[in-house]
MIBA-804788 format. One record per residue (C-alpha): y, z, x. Coordinates in nm, 2 decimals. Layout:
<pts>
PT      Y      Z      X
PT      Y      Z      X
...
</pts>
This chain:
<pts>
PT      Y      Z      X
PT   1.25  -5.42  -3.49
PT   1.43  -5.12  -3.62
PT   1.80  -5.17  -3.73
PT   2.06  -4.92  -3.61
PT   2.38  -4.84  -3.72
PT   2.65  -4.64  -3.57
PT   2.93  -4.43  -3.76
PT   3.22  -4.23  -3.60
PT   3.37  -3.95  -3.78
PT   3.67  -3.74  -3.75
PT   3.56  -3.38  -3.76
PT   3.84  -3.12  -3.87
PT   3.87  -2.76  -3.74
PT   3.67  -2.76  -3.43
PT   3.80  -2.51  -3.18
PT   3.53  -2.42  -2.91
PT   3.21  -2.52  -2.75
PT   3.01  -2.32  -3.01
PT   3.17  -2.55  -3.29
PT   3.05  -2.86  -3.10
PT   2.69  -2.74  -3.09
PT   2.69  -2.64  -3.47
PT   2.84  -2.98  -3.58
PT   2.57  -3.17  -3.36
PT   2.29  -2.96  -3.48
PT   2.39  -3.02  -3.86
PT   2.45  -3.40  -3.79
PT   2.12  -3.44  -3.62
PT   1.93  -3.26  -3.90
PT   2.03  -3.54  -4.15
PT   1.75  -3.77  -4.22
PT   1.74  -4.09  -4.02
PT   2.01  -3.96  -3.75
PT   1.86  -4.05  -3.40
PT   2.17  -3.95  -3.22
PT   2.46  -3.73  -3.25
PT   2.75  -3.65  -3.00
PT   3.04  -3.47  -3.08
PT   3.37  -3.48  -2.85
PT   3.58  -3.16  -2.87
PT   3.87  -3.32  -2.71
PT   3.96  -3.56  -2.98
PT   3.76  -3.41  -3.25
PT   3.53  -3.70  -3.32
PT   3.16  -3.73  -3.37
PT   2.95  -4.04  -3.29
PT   2.62  -4.10  -3.48
PT   2.36  -4.33  -3.43
PT   2.09  -4.37  -3.72
PT   1.81  -4.60  -3.86
PT   1.94  -4.85  -4.10
PT   2.27  -4.80  -4.27
PT   2.38  -4.44  -4.20
PT   2.45  -4.24  -4.49
PT   2.82  -4.15  -4.45
PT   2.83  -3.92  -4.75
PT   2.50  -3.72  -4.62
PT   2.69  -3.66  -4.29
PT   2.99  -3.54  -4.43
PT   2.80  -3.31  -4.65
PT   2.61  -3.17  -4.34
PT   2.94  -3.08  -4.18
PT   3.11  -2.93  -4.49
PT   2.80  -2.72  -4.53
PT   2.89  -2.52  -4.21
PT   3.26  -2.53  -4.29
PT   3.40  -2.86  -4.13
PT   3.54  -3.15  -4.31
PT   3.48  -3.48  -4.18
PT   3.62  -3.84  -4.25
PT   3.47  -4.18  -4.15
PT   3.67  -4.34  -3.87
PT   3.70  -4.75  -3.87
PT   3.64  -4.93  -3.55
PT   4.01  -4.92  -3.46
PT   4.08  -4.58  -3.60
PT   4.16  -4.28  -3.38
PT   4.22  -3.93  -3.45
PT   4.58  -3.93  -3.33
PT   4.72  -3.90  -3.69
PT   4.50  -3.62  -3.78
PT   4.57  -3.45  -3.45
PT   4.96  -3.48  -3.52
PT   4.91  -3.35  -3.89
PT   4.70  -3.05  -3.74
PT   4.96  -2.97  -3.47
PT   5.23  -2.98  -3.72
PT   5.02  -2.75  -3.98
PT   4.96  -2.51  -3.66
PT   5.32  -2.50  -3.58
PT   5.41  -2.41  -3.95
PT   5.14  -2.15  -3.96
PT   5.25  -1.99  -3.64
PT   5.61  -1.98  -3.76
PT   5.52  -1.79  -4.07
PT   5.30  -1.55  -3.88
PT   5.55  -1.49  -3.61
PT   5.81  -1.42  -3.91
PT   5.57  -1.16  -4.07
PT   5.45  -1.01  -3.75
PT   5.77  -0.94  -3.58
PT   5.88  -0.64  -3.81
PT   5.51  -0.51  -3.76
PT   5.55  -0.53  -3.39
PT   5.90  -0.37  -3.41
PT   5.80  -0.08  -3.62
PT   5.48   0.01  -3.42
PT   5.54  -0.10  -3.05
PT   5.92  -0.07  -3.07
PT   5.87   0.29  -3.16
PT   5.66   0.34  -2.84
PT   5.89   0.16  -2.61
PT   6.21   0.28  -2.74
PT   6.22   0.66  -2.83
PT   6.53   0.63  -3.01
PT   6.40   0.37  -3.23
PT   6.10   0.59  -3.33
PT   6.32   0.87  -3.40
PT   6.53   0.65  -3.64
PT   6.22   0.52  -3.82
PT   6.10   0.88  -3.86
PT   6.43   1.01  -4.00
PT   6.46   0.72  -4.24
PT   6.16   0.59  -4.39
PT   5.89   0.80  -4.23
PT   5.54   0.73  -4.06
PT   5.37   0.68  -4.40
PT   5.63   0.41  -4.52
PT   5.62   0.26  -4.17
PT   5.25   0.21  -4.18
PT   5.28   0.09  -4.54
PT   5.49  -0.18  -4.46
PT   5.29  -0.28  -4.15
PT   4.98  -0.28  -4.38
PT   5.16  -0.52  -4.62
PT   5.28  -0.76  -4.37
PT   4.96  -0.77  -4.16
PT   4.77  -0.85  -4.45
PT   4.98  -1.13  -4.55
PT   4.93  -1.27  -4.18
PT   4.54  -1.24  -4.22
PT   4.55  -1.38  -4.57
PT   4.79  -1.65  -4.52
PT   4.83  -1.81  -4.16
PT   4.51  -1.63  -4.04
PT   4.29  -1.74  -4.33
PT   4.18  -2.05  -4.13
PT   3.99  -1.82  -3.88
PT   3.83  -1.61  -4.14
PT   3.71  -1.94  -4.34
PT   3.54  -2.08  -4.04
PT   3.45  -1.75  -3.87
PT   3.27  -1.59  -4.17
PT   3.08  -1.92  -4.23
PT   2.98  -1.92  -3.87
PT   2.85  -1.57  -3.90
PT   2.68  -1.65  -4.24
PT   2.47  -1.93  -4.05
PT   2.39  -1.70  -3.75
PT   2.58  -1.92  -3.51
PT   2.90  -1.74  -3.43
PT   3.19  -1.92  -3.27
PT   3.54  -1.84  -3.15
PT   3.66  -1.78  -3.51
PT   3.41  -1.54  -3.55
PT   3.54  -1.32  -3.25
PT   3.88  -1.35  -3.39
PT   3.74  -1.24  -3.73
PT   3.55  -0.94  -3.59
PT   3.83  -0.85  -3.36
PT   4.13  -0.86  -3.62
PT   3.92  -0.72  -3.90
PT   3.81  -0.42  -3.71
PT   4.17  -0.34  -3.62
PT   4.29  -0.40  -3.98
PT   4.01  -0.21  -4.13
PT   4.05   0.09  -3.88
PT   4.41   0.09  -3.96
PT   4.40   0.07  -4.33
PT   4.12   0.35  -4.36
PT   4.38   0.55  -4.12
PT   4.65   0.48  -4.39
PT   4.46   0.55  -4.72
PT   4.19   0.78  -4.59
PT   4.32   0.99  -4.34
PT   4.11   1.29  -4.38
PT   3.79   1.11  -4.27
PT   3.91   1.08  -3.90
PT   3.85   1.34  -3.65
PT   4.16   1.51  -3.53
PT   4.36   1.33  -3.27
PT   4.23   0.99  -3.37
PT   4.46   0.89  -3.65
PT   4.64   0.57  -3.54
PT   4.71   0.24  -3.68
PT   4.67  -0.11  -3.50
PT   4.81  -0.35  -3.78
PT   5.04  -0.50  -3.49
PT   4.73  -0.57  -3.30
PT   4.56  -0.76  -3.59
PT   4.89  -0.95  -3.67
PT   5.00  -1.02  -3.30
PT   4.64  -1.16  -3.21
PT   4.65  -1.42  -3.49
PT   5.01  -1.51  -3.41
PT   4.94  -1.57  -3.04
PT   4.61  -1.75  -3.11
PT   4.80  -1.98  -3.35
PT   5.05  -2.03  -3.09
PT   4.79  -2.14  -2.82
PT   4.62  -2.36  -3.08
PT   4.95  -2.54  -3.16
PT   5.03  -2.60  -2.80
PT   4.67  -2.71  -2.74
PT   4.70  -2.96  -3.03
PT   5.02  -3.10  -2.91
PT   4.86  -3.15  -2.55
PT   4.53  -3.29  -2.69
PT   4.74  -3.54  -2.89
PT   4.86  -3.70  -2.55
PT   4.48  -3.74  -2.42
PT   4.42  -4.07  -2.64
PT   4.74  -4.24  -2.51
PT   4.54  -4.50  -2.34
PT   4.35  -4.61  -2.67
PT   4.68  -4.59  -2.87
PT   4.83  -4.84  -2.61
PT   4.53  -5.08  -2.63
PT   4.53  -5.07  -3.02
PT   4.92  -5.13  -3.00
PT   4.84  -5.46  -2.84
PT   4.69  -5.60  -3.16
PT   4.95  -5.75  -3.39
PT   4.93  -5.67  -3.76
PT   4.97  -6.03  -3.86
PT   4.87  -6.40  -3.76
PT   5.03  -6.73  -3.84
PT   4.76  -6.94  -3.99
PT   4.77  -7.31  -4.06
PT   4.60  -7.38  -4.39
PT   4.65  -7.69  -4.58
PT   4.92  -7.81  -4.36
PT   5.13  -7.50  -4.42
PT   5.20  -7.20  -4.16
PT   5.13  -6.89  -4.33
PT   5.14  -6.51  -4.20
PT   4.84  -6.33  -4.31
PT   4.69  -5.99  -4.21
PT   4.48  -6.00  -3.90
PT   4.17  -5.89  -4.07
PT   4.20  -6.19  -4.30
PT   4.17  -6.43  -4.01
PT   3.82  -6.59  -3.99
PT   3.65  -6.78  -3.71
PT   3.75  -7.15  -3.71
PT   4.08  -7.08  -3.82
PT   4.37  -7.28  -3.69
PT   4.65  -7.06  -3.57
PT   5.02  -7.13  -3.47
PT   5.16  -6.94  -3.17
PT   5.52  -6.93  -3.16
PT   5.73  -6.84  -2.84
PT   5.70  -6.46  -2.76
PT   5.42  -6.42  -3.01
PT   5.13  -6.16  -2.94
PT   4.79  -6.36  -2.96
PT   4.62  -6.20  -3.26
PT   4.24  -6.31  -3.19
PT   4.03  -6.48  -2.92
PT   4.05  -6.87  -2.91
PT   4.08  -7.20  -2.75
PT   4.40  -7.41  -2.72
PT   4.38  -7.71  -2.94
PT   4.74  -7.84  -2.91
PT   5.05  -7.77  -2.68
PT   5.11  -7.60  -2.37
PT   5.27  -7.27  -2.27
PT   5.26  -6.98  -2.01
PT   5.07  -6.69  -2.13
PT   5.11  -6.33  -2.01
PT   4.76  -6.19  -1.94
PT   4.85  -5.87  -1.75
PT   4.68  -5.68  -2.02
PT   4.35  -5.80  -1.89
PT   4.40  -5.92  -1.55
PT   4.67  -5.68  -1.43
PT   4.85  -5.99  -1.29
PT   5.21  -6.00  -1.36
PT   5.25  -6.38  -1.33
PT   5.19  -6.57  -1.65
PT   4.90  -6.82  -1.66
PT   4.95  -7.19  -1.76
PT   4.76  -7.28  -2.07
PT   4.70  -7.63  -2.22
PT   4.44  -7.80  -2.43
PT   4.08  -7.65  -2.39
PT   4.21  -7.32  -2.21
PT   4.09  -6.99  -2.35
PT   4.32  -6.74  -2.51
PT   4.26  -6.37  -2.55
PT   4.38  -6.14  -2.82
PT   4.65  -5.90  -2.70
PT   4.80  -6.15  -2.45
PT   5.15  -6.28  -2.49
PT   5.26  -6.63  -2.54
PT   5.56  -6.76  -2.34
PT   5.82  -7.02  -2.44
PT   5.59  -7.32  -2.55
PT   5.45  -7.36  -2.89
PT   5.06  -7.36  -2.93
PT   4.80  -7.45  -3.18
PT   4.46  -7.26  -3.12
PT   4.14  -7.25  -3.30
PT   3.98  -6.88  -3.37
PT   3.65  -6.85  -3.19
PT   3.63  -6.46  -3.22
PT   3.80  -6.23  -3.46
PT   3.78  -5.85  -3.55
PT   3.52  -5.64  -3.36
PT   3.42  -5.97  -3.16
PT   3.73  -6.01  -2.97
PT   3.77  -5.90  -2.61
PT   4.04  -5.65  -2.70
PT   3.82  -5.49  -2.95
PT   3.52  -5.47  -2.71
PT   3.76  -5.31  -2.46
PT   3.88  -5.08  -2.70
PT   3.52  -4.97  -2.79
PT   3.43  -4.95  -2.43
PT   3.71  -4.71  -2.36
PT   3.62  -4.50  -2.68
PT   3.26  -4.47  -2.57
PT   3.36  -4.36  -2.23
PT   3.61  -4.11  -2.36
PT   3.35  -3.95  -2.58
PT   3.09  -3.96  -2.31
PT   2.90  -3.65  -2.22
PT   2.84  -3.62  -1.82
PT   2.54  -3.46  -1.69
PT   2.76  -3.19  -1.55
PT   2.80  -3.07  -1.91
PT   2.44  -2.99  -1.98
PT   2.47  -2.65  -1.79
PT   2.79  -2.60  -1.97
PT   2.63  -2.65  -2.32
PT   2.34  -2.40  -2.24
PT   2.59  -2.15  -2.12
PT   2.81  -2.19  -2.42
PT   2.54  -2.19  -2.68
PT   2.48  -1.80  -2.57
PT   2.84  -1.71  -2.49
PT   2.96  -1.58  -2.84
PT   2.66  -1.39  -2.91
PT   2.67  -1.24  -2.55
PT   3.05  -1.14  -2.59
PT   2.97  -0.96  -2.92
PT   2.69  -0.77  -2.75
PT   2.94  -0.68  -2.47
PT   3.19  -0.58  -2.71
PT   2.94  -0.36  -2.91
PT   2.82  -0.19  -2.58
PT   3.19  -0.14  -2.48
PT   3.24   0.06  -2.81
PT   2.92   0.26  -2.76
PT   3.01   0.36  -2.38
PT   3.37   0.46  -2.49
PT   3.24   0.66  -2.77
PT   2.98   0.83  -2.56
PT   3.17   0.92  -2.23
PT   3.52   0.81  -2.32
PT   3.80   1.07  -2.30
PT   3.97   1.19  -2.63
PT   4.06   1.02  -2.87
PT   3.75   0.83  -2.79
PT   3.73   0.65  -3.12
PT   4.08   0.49  -3.07
PT   3.98   0.40  -2.70
PT   3.66   0.26  -2.82
PT   3.84   0.03  -3.09
PT   4.09  -0.10  -2.85
PT   3.85  -0.18  -2.59
PT   3.61  -0.35  -2.82
PT   3.88  -0.57  -3.00
PT   4.02  -0.66  -2.67
PT   3.67  -0.77  -2.55
PT   3.62  -1.00  -2.87
PT   3.97  -1.14  -2.84
PT   4.00  -1.23  -2.46
PT   3.67  -1.42  -2.45
PT   3.74  -1.79  -2.46
PT   3.48  -2.03  -2.52
PT   3.76  -2.29  -2.62
PT   3.85  -2.33  -2.26
PT   3.49  -2.41  -2.18
PT   3.43  -2.64  -2.43
PT   3.76  -2.84  -2.34
PT   3.69  -2.84  -1.97
PT   3.51  -3.15  -1.94
PT   3.60  -3.39  -2.24
PT   3.97  -3.36  -2.19
PT   3.94  -3.45  -1.83
PT   3.70  -3.73  -1.94
PT   3.95  -3.87  -2.20
PT   4.25  -3.87  -1.98
PT   4.07  -4.00  -1.67
PT   3.88  -4.29  -1.84
PT   4.21  -4.38  -2.02
PT   4.39  -4.39  -1.69
PT   4.12  -4.60  -1.54
PT   4.16  -4.85  -1.82
PT   4.54  -4.87  -1.73
PT   4.42  -4.97  -1.39
PT   4.18  -5.24  -1.53
PT   3.86  -5.02  -1.48
PT   3.65  -4.95  -1.77
PT   3.36  -4.72  -1.77
PT   3.10  -4.81  -2.00
PT   2.87  -4.51  -1.96
PT   2.97  -4.15  -1.88
PT   2.71  -4.09  -1.61
PT   2.89  -4.38  -1.40
PT   3.20  -4.18  -1.40
PT   3.02  -3.87  -1.24
PT   2.78  -4.08  -1.01
PT   3.07  -4.29  -0.88
PT   3.23  -4.01  -0.70
PT   2.93  -3.96  -0.45
PT   2.82  -4.30  -0.37
PT   2.72  -4.36  -0.01
PT   2.70  -4.74  -0.03
PT   2.89  -5.02  -0.21
PT   2.68  -5.35  -0.21
PT   2.88  -5.67  -0.31
PT   2.76  -5.97  -0.42
PT   2.95  -6.26  -0.24
PT   3.02  -6.55  -0.46
PT   3.26  -6.48  -0.75
PT   3.30  -6.11  -0.65
PT   3.43  -6.09  -0.28
PT   3.52  -6.45  -0.32
PT   3.69  -6.65  -0.60
PT   3.37  -6.87  -0.66
PT   3.59  -7.17  -0.65
PT   3.60  -7.38  -0.34
PT   3.94  -7.47  -0.22
PT   4.05  -7.70   0.08
PT   4.12  -7.51   0.39
PT   4.16  -7.76   0.68
PT   4.25  -8.12   0.73
PT   4.19  -8.27   1.07
PT   4.30  -8.63   1.14
PT   4.21  -8.86   1.43
PT   4.51  -9.10   1.37
PT   4.80  -9.11   1.11
PT   4.91  -8.79   0.92
PT   4.74  -8.54   0.73
PT   4.91  -8.61   0.39
PT   4.81  -8.98   0.39
PT   4.46  -8.92   0.47
PT   4.44  -8.65   0.19
PT   4.58  -8.85  -0.09
PT   4.34  -9.14   0.00
PT   4.05  -8.90   0.01
PT   4.17  -8.73  -0.33
PT   4.21  -9.05  -0.49
PT   3.85  -9.15  -0.43
PT   3.73  -8.78  -0.52
PT   3.93  -8.79  -0.84
PT   3.65  -9.02  -0.98
PT   3.38  -8.76  -0.89
PT   3.29  -8.45  -1.09
PT   3.15  -8.26  -0.79
PT   3.32  -7.92  -0.74
PT   3.42  -8.00  -0.38
PT   3.56  -8.30  -0.51
PT   3.80  -8.11  -0.73
PT   3.91  -7.88  -0.44
PT   4.04  -8.19  -0.27
PT   4.21  -8.33  -0.57
PT   4.38  -8.00  -0.63
PT   4.51  -7.99  -0.28
PT   4.67  -8.33  -0.29
PT   5.04  -8.43  -0.39
PT   5.04  -8.59  -0.73
PT   5.06  -8.86  -0.85
PT   4.76  -9.03  -0.67
PT   4.69  -9.39  -0.61
PT   4.42  -9.55  -0.83
PT   4.07  -9.61  -0.69
PT   3.86  -9.92  -0.77
PT   3.53 -10.06  -0.70
PT   3.39  -9.68  -0.69
PT   3.03  -9.64  -0.56
PT   2.88  -9.29  -0.56
PT   2.58  -9.22  -0.38
PT   2.41  -8.90  -0.48
PT   2.35  -8.66  -0.20
PT   2.58  -8.85   0.04
PT   2.92  -8.93  -0.08
PT   3.16  -9.19  -0.24
PT   3.32  -9.50  -0.15
PT   3.62  -9.69  -0.32
PT   3.89  -9.91  -0.26
PT   4.24  -9.75  -0.26
PT   4.59  -9.91  -0.19
PT   4.39 -10.21  -0.03
PT   4.18 -10.01   0.19
PT   3.80  -9.93   0.19
PT   3.77  -9.55   0.19
PT   3.44  -9.35   0.23
PT   3.42  -8.99   0.19
PT   3.11  -8.77   0.21
PT   2.88  -8.60   0.45
PT   2.81  -8.75   0.80
PT   2.50  -8.94   0.66
PT   2.72  -9.11   0.43
PT   2.92  -9.26   0.71
PT   2.60  -9.34   0.91
PT   2.47  -9.52   0.60
PT   2.79  -9.74   0.61
PT   2.74  -9.81   0.97
PT   3.05  -9.61   1.07
PT   3.05  -9.42   1.40
PT   3.11  -9.05   1.30
PT   3.08  -8.91   1.68
PT   3.43  -8.83   1.70
PT   3.43  -8.59   1.41
PT   3.09  -8.43   1.48
PT   3.22  -8.16   1.69
PT   3.50  -8.06   1.44
PT   3.24  -8.06   1.16
PT   3.03  -7.83   1.37
PT   3.29  -7.59   1.44
PT   3.39  -7.56   1.07
PT   3.02  -7.51   0.97
PT   2.99  -7.22   1.21
PT   3.24  -7.04   1.01
PT   3.09  -7.09   0.67
PT   3.30  -7.39   0.58
PT   3.17  -7.75   0.43
PT   3.28  -8.04   0.62
PT   3.37  -8.37   0.45
PT   3.42  -8.67   0.64
PT   3.65  -8.94   0.57
PT   3.64  -9.31   0.71
PT   3.91  -9.57   0.64
PT   3.84  -9.93   0.68
PT   3.51  -9.87   0.87
PT   3.65  -9.63   1.11
PT   3.62  -9.25   1.12
PT   3.97  -9.12   1.01
PT   3.92  -8.73   0.99
PT   3.74  -8.42   0.84
PT   3.84  -8.21   0.55
PT   3.70  -7.85   0.53
PT   3.62  -7.68   0.20
PT   3.53  -7.32   0.16
PT   3.52  -7.04  -0.11
PT   3.82  -6.84  -0.08
PT   3.83  -6.46  -0.04
PT   3.98  -6.29  -0.33
PT   4.33  -6.14  -0.25
PT   4.24  -5.77  -0.20
PT   3.89  -5.82  -0.07
PT   3.96  -5.73   0.29
PT   4.18  -5.45   0.17
PT   3.89  -5.30  -0.04
PT   3.63  -5.34   0.23
PT   3.87  -5.13   0.47
PT   3.97  -4.87   0.22
PT   3.59  -4.80   0.14
PT   3.51  -4.79   0.50
PT   3.79  -4.55   0.58
PT   3.66  -4.31   0.30
PT   3.29  -4.31   0.48
PT   3.15  -4.54   0.24
PT   2.91  -4.82   0.38
PT   2.98  -5.16   0.27
PT   2.69  -5.42   0.24
PT   2.72  -5.77   0.15
PT   2.42  -5.93  -0.06
PT   2.41  -6.31  -0.11
PT   2.18  -6.60  -0.15
PT   2.37  -6.80   0.11
PT   2.24  -6.90   0.46
PT   2.28  -6.63   0.71
PT   2.53  -6.83   0.91
PT   2.76  -6.90   0.62
PT   2.72  -6.54   0.50
PT   2.80  -6.39   0.86
PT   3.11  -6.58   0.87
PT   3.25  -6.45   0.56
PT   3.13  -6.11   0.63
PT   3.32  -6.14   0.96
PT   3.64  -6.24   0.77
PT   3.60  -5.93   0.55
PT   3.50  -5.69   0.82
PT   3.15  -5.63   0.68
PT   2.89  -5.56   0.95
PT   2.57  -5.53   0.71
PT   2.47  -5.84   0.56
PT   2.17  -5.93   0.34
PT   2.16  -6.31   0.33
PT   1.91  -6.56   0.20
PT   1.83  -6.36  -0.10
PT   1.65  -6.54  -0.37
PT   1.78  -6.49  -0.73
PT   1.52  -6.21  -0.80
PT   1.55  -6.04  -0.46
PT   1.89  -5.86  -0.52
PT   1.70  -5.56  -0.69
PT   1.46  -5.54  -0.40
PT   1.78  -5.53  -0.17
PT   1.91  -5.24  -0.37
PT   1.59  -5.05  -0.33
PT   1.60  -5.08   0.04
PT   1.96  -4.93   0.05
PT   1.83  -4.64  -0.15
PT   1.62  -4.53   0.15
PT   1.69  -4.18   0.26
PT   1.81  -4.07  -0.08
PT   2.14  -4.26  -0.04
PT   2.34  -4.33  -0.37
PT   2.42  -4.70  -0.42
PT   2.68  -4.89  -0.62
PT   2.63  -5.27  -0.67
PT   2.91  -5.50  -0.76
PT   2.84  -5.84  -0.91
PT   2.93  -6.11  -1.15
PT   2.65  -6.34  -1.24
PT   2.34  -6.35  -1.45
PT   2.13  -6.32  -1.15
PT   2.31  -5.98  -1.06
PT   2.19  -5.80  -1.37
PT   1.89  -5.66  -1.24
PT   2.05  -5.53  -0.93
PT   2.35  -5.39  -1.14
PT   2.08  -5.20  -1.34
PT   1.89  -5.09  -1.05
PT   2.18  -4.94  -0.86
PT   2.30  -4.57  -0.92
PT   2.63  -4.74  -1.05
PT   2.65  -5.09  -1.15
PT   3.00  -5.25  -1.14
PT   3.06  -5.59  -1.30
PT   3.34  -5.83  -1.26
PT   3.50  -5.86  -1.60
PT   3.55  -6.23  -1.55
PT   3.17  -6.29  -1.49
PT   2.90  -6.34  -1.72
PT   2.82  -6.13  -2.03
PT   2.49  -6.05  -1.93
PT   2.64  -5.87  -1.60
PT   2.89  -5.69  -1.81
PT   2.62  -5.57  -2.04
PT   2.40  -5.43  -1.75
PT   2.69  -5.25  -1.57
PT   2.81  -4.89  -1.59
PT   3.18  -5.00  -1.48
PT   3.37  -5.33  -1.57
PT   3.65  -5.45  -1.35
PT   3.87  -5.63  -1.61
PT   4.09  -5.83  -1.37
PT   3.80  -5.94  -1.13
PT   4.00  -5.77  -0.84
PT   3.76  -5.60  -0.59
PT   4.04  -5.35  -0.55
PT   3.91  -5.20  -0.89
PT   3.61  -5.08  -0.69
PT   3.83  -4.85  -0.46
PT   4.02  -4.76  -0.79
PT   3.72  -4.67  -0.97
PT   3.60  -4.47  -0.70
PT   3.95  -4.28  -0.68
PT   3.95  -4.23  -1.04
PT   3.61  -4.07  -1.06
PT   3.67  -3.83  -0.77
PT   4.00  -3.72  -0.93
PT   3.83  -3.68  -1.29
PT   3.54  -3.48  -1.15
PT   3.76  -3.27  -0.93
PT   3.97  -3.19  -1.24
PT   3.67  -3.10  -1.43
PT   3.56  -2.86  -1.15
PT   3.90  -2.71  -1.15
PT   3.88  -2.67  -1.54
PT   3.53  -2.52  -1.53
PT   3.64  -2.28  -1.23
PT   3.92  -2.16  -1.44
PT   3.73  -2.13  -1.75
PT   3.43  -1.95  -1.62
PT   3.65  -1.72  -1.37
PT   3.89  -1.62  -1.66
PT   3.61  -1.50  -1.86
PT   3.42  -1.33  -1.58
PT   3.72  -1.15  -1.46
PT   3.91  -1.07  -1.78
PT   3.63  -0.96  -2.01
PT   3.54  -0.65  -1.79
PT   3.89  -0.57  -1.76
PT   3.93  -0.58  -2.15
PT   3.62  -0.37  -2.15
PT   3.81  -0.10  -1.96
PT   3.64  -0.10  -1.61
PT   4.00  -0.04  -1.44
PT   4.05   0.27  -1.68
PT   3.87   0.52  -1.46
PT   4.07   0.39  -1.15
PT   4.44   0.33  -1.27
PT   4.41   0.45  -1.63
PT   4.47   0.09  -1.76
PT   4.34  -0.04  -2.08
PT   4.43  -0.39  -2.17
PT   4.59  -0.40  -2.52
PT   4.43  -0.66  -2.79
PT   4.78  -0.82  -2.80
PT   4.78  -0.90  -2.44
PT   4.43  -1.01  -2.46
PT   4.52  -1.25  -2.74
PT   4.79  -1.40  -2.53
PT   4.57  -1.45  -2.23
PT   4.31  -1.62  -2.44
PT   4.56  -1.86  -2.61
PT   4.72  -1.94  -2.28
PT   4.37  -2.01  -2.11
PT   4.30  -2.33  -2.33
PT   4.66  -2.47  -2.28
PT   4.61  -2.43  -1.91
PT   4.29  -2.64  -1.91
PT   4.43  -2.93  -2.14
PT   4.75  -2.93  -1.94
PT   4.55  -2.95  -1.61
PT   4.35  -3.25  -1.75
PT   4.68  -3.43  -1.83
PT   4.78  -3.45  -1.47
PT   4.53  -3.72  -1.45
PT   4.76  -3.94  -1.63
PT   4.96  -3.97  -1.29
PT   4.66  -4.06  -1.09
PT   4.75  -4.37  -0.88
PT   4.54  -4.67  -0.78
PT   4.46  -4.67  -0.40
PT   4.54  -5.06  -0.40
</pts>
């Protein structure tokens, strides 16, 4: 079997969808690379290759097309790099603004304020004014604007122009035209002599402003990952040679003994060896109540110890801990590419060349049929088209929403393991639930005590004393319900398949099925009707006899999960059909379904039959989500359009699922659907804005309104509109951080 390795890179300088395509193509061309996917929102690339990927070859491939890359560790994010980039863009913008303001004042101030124009003409004159503008505009281009030229020229050289190329062509055209007008005025036709230094400087300044605001906003999209990584402590207290030593977390190895002091955050997964304490597991379960932990109980990295002192043995460290796996799942989901992006990628691949073609056509049309001075009009319109077009907004429309949406879902205890699950979940018609362990707790509990004579508590204590000697799950339910301490049981006689008999406090107590009492010669007729009533509602009846006489019936049943009923009602209220699939007998299954308000039940399903049940539900083209927790649920999870696994279930089920509910709460299904709908709606809003913006404003920049209203968009206004469009997209995506769980 071929060994595969995965590498994540932080790629510096990507600004639009065209950049994404160029970087992906370069990475895929590296020998051995089988898969490469770039996320514009957080500036990362995920590469899967045969054997051990050559990180240096990958970095060389991106460097060859003008993008520096660094390898990211398992826990590393691009937050620090994004913060550094935002700070650099801020400084560049401030420098550009300082240089641009005098240029704008000299040129546009004279147009807006006649008195200022007269002052400039009387003092320094037009030639000196243009010379000052030339010097300052050149400094803007060579200094803060250099970033656009380095990337843009590289993209033009590789015949794959991007957003930077549009900026380069637009500003270079304005600067070149103006420089020739200043130093070679004789080559221009009469009436066309003008300078546009302010356009070149303002374009760069406004785009830098937009990039800075965009970088600041993008830095907030990875907040969920930041919070998850923050749950891992930097050090752990390890017991070695009888001493407690604080060591870096990455030095802890499997099998180490760790000391947990009160209030300490647990560093690795493990098992309690000594001590008792309450542990806050809200990070995983979402439950605010701390959980009692004693010898043999499992502990999870990232959770917080209470007031007790615990010694634990490390069972999983580093990338093998549950916290690390959660972080990896969220990172994968945030970097996912949804099917909706396929169309977007095909469009953006042609977008920049198309814009360049439109700009060229615009110039030719103005030169051919435009009024005098046609050359000036042609330049203004052509530059405006190049600058106003914004592939950045299109490139950011989906990934920013995915990052914020999946991060918010993680806050709600919902992990999207696969991106297509996020898109598919919004339109499911049917949600099919496994019963045991999914809609129910999967743990039997005592529900009823019926006595013929005496009181319930006495009967329960006698039965629990006997059952304490049994390992049967139903026996444990009775023991858990009784008040401790229990009396001792002696002369215990267990009869497999029947029940158990013992001496308790001087009495002979028999506990078991009706056939157990019959085998002991005890008349159980008085209990039969009650037992039958319990059976009809899906409960298991356990009969009790004391000193040869029937004494009462105990009813045990699997309990519904707290939010199961509310989840079913919420889904049904949103026109989603709810189905229960179970291997239980039809009568038992129907009783549980009645409690839940589910009318569609598929019972008596063999372990391999759940996949076939999903196929039946697919009839008529319905989209089906399946929710399960066990090994036997894995085929159904894989067969459904969206597989949703209970995080407290088996690893096999989790691996087969598209979505994982960390707490095991079925309410997570409703929350997952709500987040899916909100995220996809947000993506549609972003795409409508990004495409609508370009469809409407590129023709305006080309001058279609000029024949009607005499209006021609200036390059400076075009730059402002382009910068604002990306900020709007990212800001809209950030609204998903406020998405609420429906339950």
